[in-house]
C-alpha positions in Angstrom: 0.0 0.0 0.0 1.3 3.4 -0.9 2.0 5.8 2.0 2.9 9.4 2.2 3.8 11.9 5.0 0.2 12.2 6.0 -0.3 8.5 6.4 -2.9 8.4 3.5 -3.7 5.1 1.7 -3.7 5.2 -2.1 -2.9 8.2 -4.3 -6.2 8.0 -6.2 -8.2 7.9 -3.0 -6.3 10.9 -1.6 -6.9 12.8 -4.8 -10.6 12.1 -4.5 -10.6 13.4 -1.0 -8.8 16.5 -2.0 -11.3 17.1 -4.8 -14.2 16.8 -2.4 -12.6 19.1 0.1 -11.9 21.8 -2.6 -15.5 21.7 -3.8 -16.9 22.0 -0.3 -18.6 18.5 -0.5 -16.7 17.2 2.5 -14.4 18.3 5.3 -11.2 16.6 6.3 -11.2 14.8 9.6 -9.5 16.5 12.5 -6.7 13.9 12.5 -5.9 14.6 8.9 -5.9 18.4 9.5 -3.5 17.9 12.4 -1.1 15.9 10.2 -1.3 18.5 7.5 -0.6 21.2 10.0 2.5 19.3 11.2 3.8 18.6 7.7 3.4 22.2 6.5 4.8 23.6 9.8 1.6 25.7 10.1 2.0 26.2 13.9 -1.6 25.0 14.7 -3.1 27.6 12.3 -4.8 24.9 10.2 -6.1 23.2 13.3 -7.5 26.5 14.6 -9.1 27.2 11.2 -10.7 23.8 11.1 -12.2 24.2 14.6 -13.5 27.7 13.6 -15.3 26.3 10.5 -16.8 23.5 12.5 -18.1 25.9 15.2 -19.4 28.4 12.6 -21.4 25.6 10.9 -22.9 24.8 14.3 -23.8 28.5 14.9 -25.4 28.7 11.4 -27.6 25.7 12.3 -28.6 27.4 15.6 -29.5 30.7 13.8 -31.6 28.9 11.3 -33.8 27.4 14.0 -34.7 31.0 15.2 -33.8 30.6 18.9 -35.0 32.9 21.6 -33.5 36.3 22.1 -31.4 35.2 25.0 -29.9 32.3 23.1 -29.2 34.7 20.1 -27.2 37.0 22.4 -25.3 34.0 23.8 -24.4 32.8 20.4 -23.3 36.3 19.2 -21.0 36.5 22.2 -19.7 33.1 21.2 -19.0 34.4 17.7 -17.0 37.3 19.1 -14.9 34.9 21.3 -14.4 32.7 18.3 -13.2 35.7 16.2 -10.7 36.6 18.9 -9.4 33.0 19.0 -9.1 33.0 15.2 -7.2 36.2 15.1 -4.8 34.8 17.6 -4.2 31.6 15.7 -4.4 33.0 12.1 -2.6 36.3 12.4 -3.6 39.9 13.1 -6.0 40.2 10.2 -7.6 36.8 10.6 -9.2 37.2 7.1 -10.6 33.6 6.8 -12.4 34.1 10.1 -13.7 37.5 9.2 -15.2 36.2 6.0 -16.9 33.3 7.8 -18.2 35.7 10.4 -19.7 37.9 7.7 -21.5 35.0 6.2 -22.8 33.8 9.6 -24.1 37.2 10.5 -25.9 37.7 7.2 -23.5 40.5 6.1 -21.7 38.7 3.2 -22.8 41.4 0.7 -22.2 45.1 1.2 -24.4 48.1 0.5 -23.4 50.7 -2.1 -22.3 53.2 0.6 -20.0 50.6 2.0 -18.4 50.0 -1.4 -18.0 53.8 -1.8 -16.1 53.8 1.5 -14.0 50.8 0.5 -12.9 52.6 -2.7 -12.0 55.7 -0.8 -10.0 53.7 1.8 -8.0 51.8 -0.8 -7.3 54.9 -2.8 -6.0 56.6 0.4 -3.9 53.5 1.2 -2.4 53.7 -2.3 -1.2 57.2 -1.7 0.2 56.6 1.8 1.2 53.0 2.3 3.6 50.5 0.7 2.2 49.1 -2.6 2.7 45.5 -1.6 0.4 45.9 1.4 -2.2 47.8 -0.8 -2.3 45.0 -3.4 -2.7 42.3 -0.8 -5.6 44.1 0.9 -7.3 44.9 -2.4 -7.5 41.2 -3.5 -9.8 40.5 -0.6 -12.3 43.1 -1.5 -12.1 42.4 -5.3 -13.0 38.8 -4.6 -16.0 39.9 -2.4 -17.1 42.3 -5.1 -17.0 39.6 -7.8 -19.1 37.3 -5.7 -21.6 40.1 -5.0 -21.7 41.0 -8.7 -22.6 37.5 -9.7 -25.7 37.6 -7.5 -26.7 41.2 -8.2 -29.9 42.5 -9.8 -29.3 44.3 -13.2 -29.7 47.7 -11.5 -27.2 46.9 -8.8 -24.8 45.3 -11.3 -24.3 48.6 -13.1 -23.3 50.3 -9.9 -21.1 47.4 -8.8 -19.3 47.6 -12.2 -18.3 51.2 -11.3 -16.8 50.0 -8.0 -15.1 47.1 -9.9 -13.5 49.6 -12.4 -12.3 51.8 -9.5 -10.8 49.0 -7.4 -9.3 47.3 -10.4 -7.6 50.6 -11.4 -6.2 51.0 -7.9 -4.9 47.4 -8.0 -3.3 47.9 -11.4 -1.7 51.1 -10.1 -0.3 49.2 -7.0 1.1 46.4 -9.2 2.8 49.0 -11.5 4.4 50.5 -8.4 5.7 47.0 -7.6 7.0 46.5 -11.2 4.6 43.7 -11.8 3.8 44.9 -15.3 2.2 41.7 -16.7 -0.3 41.5 -13.9 -0.9 45.3 -14.0 -1.8 45.2 -17.8 -4.3 42.5 -17.2 -6.0 44.5 -14.4 -6.0 47.6 -16.5 -8.0 45.5 -19.1 -10.4 44.5 -16.4 -10.8 48.1 -15.2 -11.6 49.2 -18.8 -14.2 46.5 -19.3 -15.9 47.3 -16.0 -15.9 51.0 -16.7 -17.4 50.4 -20.1 -20.1 48.1 -18.6 -21.0 50.9 -16.1 -21.8 53.3 -18.9 -20.2 56.1 -16.9 -18.3 58.3 -19.5 -16.2 60.1 -17.0 -15.1 56.8 -15.4 -14.3 55.3 -18.8 -12.0 58.3 -19.6 -10.5 58.3 -16.1 -9.6 54.6 -16.2 -8.0 55.0 -19.7 -6.1 58.1 -18.5 -4.8 56.3 -15.5 -3.7 53.3 -17.6 -1.9 55.5 -20.0 -0.2 57.6 -17.4 1.1 54.7 -15.4 2.2 52.9 -18.5 4.8 55.6 -19.0 6.9 54.3 -16.1 8.6 51.6 -18.2 5.4 49.5 -18.6 4.7 50.5 -22.2 6.4 52.3 -25.1 5.4 56.0 -25.1 4.2 55.5 -28.7 1.8 52.8 -27.5 0.6 55.1 -24.8 -0.2 57.8 -27.4 -2.2 55.2 -29.4 -4.2 54.3 -26.3 -4.9 58.0 -25.7 -6.0 58.5 -29.4 -8.4 55.6 -28.9 -9.7 57.0 -25.7 -10.3 60.4 -27.2 -12.6 58.9 -29.8 -15.1 58.1 -27.0 -14.8 61.5 -25.3 -17.3 64.3 -25.9 -14.5 66.9 -25.8 -11.1 67.7 -24.4 -10.5 65.6 -21.3 -8.2 66.4 -18.4 -7.9 62.7 -17.6 -6.2 62.2 -21.0 -4.3 65.4 -21.5 -2.0 64.9 -18.5 -0.8 61.6 -19.8 -0.5 62.9 -23.4 1.8 65.8 -22.3 4.1 63.4 -20.4 4.3 60.9 -23.2 5.2 63.6 -25.7 8.1 64.6 -23.3 9.4 61.1 -23.2 9.5 61.0 -27.0 11.4 64.3 -27.1 8.5 66.2 -28.7 8.9 69.1 -26.3 7.1 71.8 -28.2 4.0 69.6 -28.5 4.3 68.7 -24.9 4.5 72.3 -23.8 1.5 73.2 -26.0 -0.5 70.3 -24.5 0.2 71.2 -20.9 -0.8 74.8 -21.6 -4.1 73.5 -23.0 -4.4 71.4 -19.9 -3.9 74.4 -17.6 -6.5 76.5 -19.4 -9.0 73.6 -19.3 -8.4 73.1 -15.6 -8.8 76.8 -15.0 -12.3 76.7 -16.3 -13.2 74.3 -13.5 -13.0 70.6 -13.1 -15.8 68.4 -11.7 -14.0 65.9 -9.5 -14.8 62.2 -10.1 -16.9 60.5 -7.5 -14.1 58.3 -6.2 -11.5 61.0 -5.6 -8.9 60.0 -8.2 -8.5 63.5 -9.6 -6.6 66.0 -7.5 -5.4 69.5 -8.4 -1.8 68.6 -7.9 -2.0 66.3 -11.0 -2.0 69.4 -13.2 1.1 70.8 -11.6 2.8 67.4 -11.7 2.3 67.2 -15.4 3.8 70.7 -15.7 6.8 69.7 -13.6 7.4 66.6 -15.8 7.1 68.5 -19.1 9.1 71.6 -18.2 11.8 69.6 -16.5 12.2 67.6 -19.7 12.1 70.7 -21.9 15.5 71.8 -20.7 17.0 75.3 -20.8 14.5 78.1 -20.9 11.8 76.2 -19.1 13.4 76.0 -15.7 11.5 78.9 -14.1 8.2 77.2 -15.1 9.5 73.8 -13.8 10.5 75.4 -10.5 7.1 77.0 -10.1 5.3 73.7 -10.9 7.4 71.8 -8.5 6.7 74.2 -5.7 2.9 73.9 -6.4 3.1 70.1 -6.3 5.0 70.1 -3.0 2.5 72.6 -1.5 -0.5 70.5 -2.5 0.6 66.9 -2.7 -0.1 64.5 0.1 1.5 61.5 -1.5 5.1 60.2 -0.9 5.4 59.4 -4.6 4.7 62.8 -6.1 6.9 64.4 -3.5 9.9 62.2 -4.4 9.3 62.4 -8.2 9.1 66.2 -8.5 12.4 66.5 -6.6 13.9 64.1 -9.1 12.4 66.4 -11.8 14.5 69.1 -10.2 17.6 66.9 -10.7 16.7 66.7 -14.4 17.0 70.5 -14.6 20.2 70.4 -12.7 21.8 67.8 -15.0 20.6 69.8 -18.0 22.7 72.8 -16.6 25.7 70.6 -16.4 25.5 69.9 -12.6 25.9 66.2 -12.9 27.7 65.5 -9.6 25.5 67.8 -7.6 22.4 66.3 -9.3 23.5 62.8 -8.4 24.0 63.7 -4.8 20.5 65.3 -4.7 18.9 62.3 -6.4 20.6 59.9 -3.9 19.2 62.1 -1.1 15.7 61.7 -2.5 15.7 57.9 -2.7 18.0 56.6 0.0 16.0 58.0 3.0 12.8 56.3 1.7 12.0 53.0 3.4 12.6 50.1 0.9 8.8 49.3 0.8 8.1 52.9 -0.4 10.7 52.9 -3.2 8.1 52.3 -5.8 8.8 51.4 -9.4 7.5 54.9 -10.4 10.2 56.6 -8.2 12.9 54.2 -9.4 11.9 54.7 -13.1 12.1 58.5 -12.6 15.6 58.0 -11.2 16.4 56.1 -14.4 15.2 59.1 -16.4 17.7 61.1 -14.5 20.5 58.7 -15.4 19.5 58.7 -19.0 19.7 62.5 -19.0 23.4 62.4 -18.0 25.6 63.1 -21.1 27.3 59.9 -22.3 30.8 61.3 -21.8 30.1 61.9 -18.1 28.3 58.6 -17.2 31.5 57.1 -15.7 31.8 59.7 -13.0 31.9 58.2 -9.5 28.7 60.1 -8.4 26.8 58.6 -11.4 28.0 55.1 -10.5 27.0 55.5 -6.9 23.5 56.6 -7.8 23.2 53.7 -10.3 24.0 51.3 -7.5 21.3 52.9 -5.3 18.7 52.3 -8.0 20.0 48.7 -8.4 19.5 47.9 -4.7 15.8 49.0 -4.8 13.1 46.6 -3.9 9.5 47.6 -3.2 8.2 44.2 -2.4 8.5 44.2 1.4 7.6 46.4 4.4 11.1 47.4 5.4 
């Protein structure tokens, strides 16, 4: 008889058990769970989760029998105790326990106001927390949103598609910050599909503008980004701020500085006429000044006063670590253009090195690479340039250091 580390009998019998467990048709016996826990060095976490599931099933049975109020109160206290035990065994977040509790308490699906709040929370997290943490937290809500969408009425489904588009965009943004470009491109596709299904024109343009803008950080060729923007403009009813910011930056990367400057001037005029903020809070006034900083820093001599002014406006308004770091690197671009290579490298190093590793996003590192590319070829072997190149090479945004 064939044996394995779990003491199972035959391979095909074990595979059948696994299939039934995965489909929720059966639950492994406690003895099997204990052996799995030992083999996987799970530190009793699987044991605790198994006990939690068993107890929650019992509590569901009790709730279905409609017990007296006193018994309901007793069972709710028991749920809270169980949650505390699950958090202790499964980690601070205790996400499996939380999901089971939501189902047991009849709160598996969220109201539209709750999804609005979730979108605002994830967007705030994106601007203030390490991208790896943001991406991990988002997956939980994206899964819950998908399950709710499958069971929604047609009217609710339209609104839930809006939330899907928003959260998928935030997730794609976070993956781009981590340099996970393949995954990010797939999530941008999902965000576009959801925005289109919602029928919300502003959201459709916003998602496409976000996708194009973040694609400029080494994710896509700038020419491809311009094609995306051309396609997006065909569905717009007029000039769109959400698209113009990305167009101006793409033109700068292609060295088409006169066009970039004209585009950013159009952008400023359009914004000056008034911008209706999107309902999720993606758009912020500092985005206009950030586009100016990018374009004028890249334009070189003659545009430095405009670049300085734009950078000061960003630093005055911005509440995000990423914008703050990047406009200071734009300042280095101006410095290098004036011939101050060594001074610029020291300033660039002073921008990136103090950042905790988890906050050294791909956007910041890619802007640092733009600085390196701006150094004249004959000066790229200078010690200060080599030192800054090493700082960029040591970057990793995957952890929480």
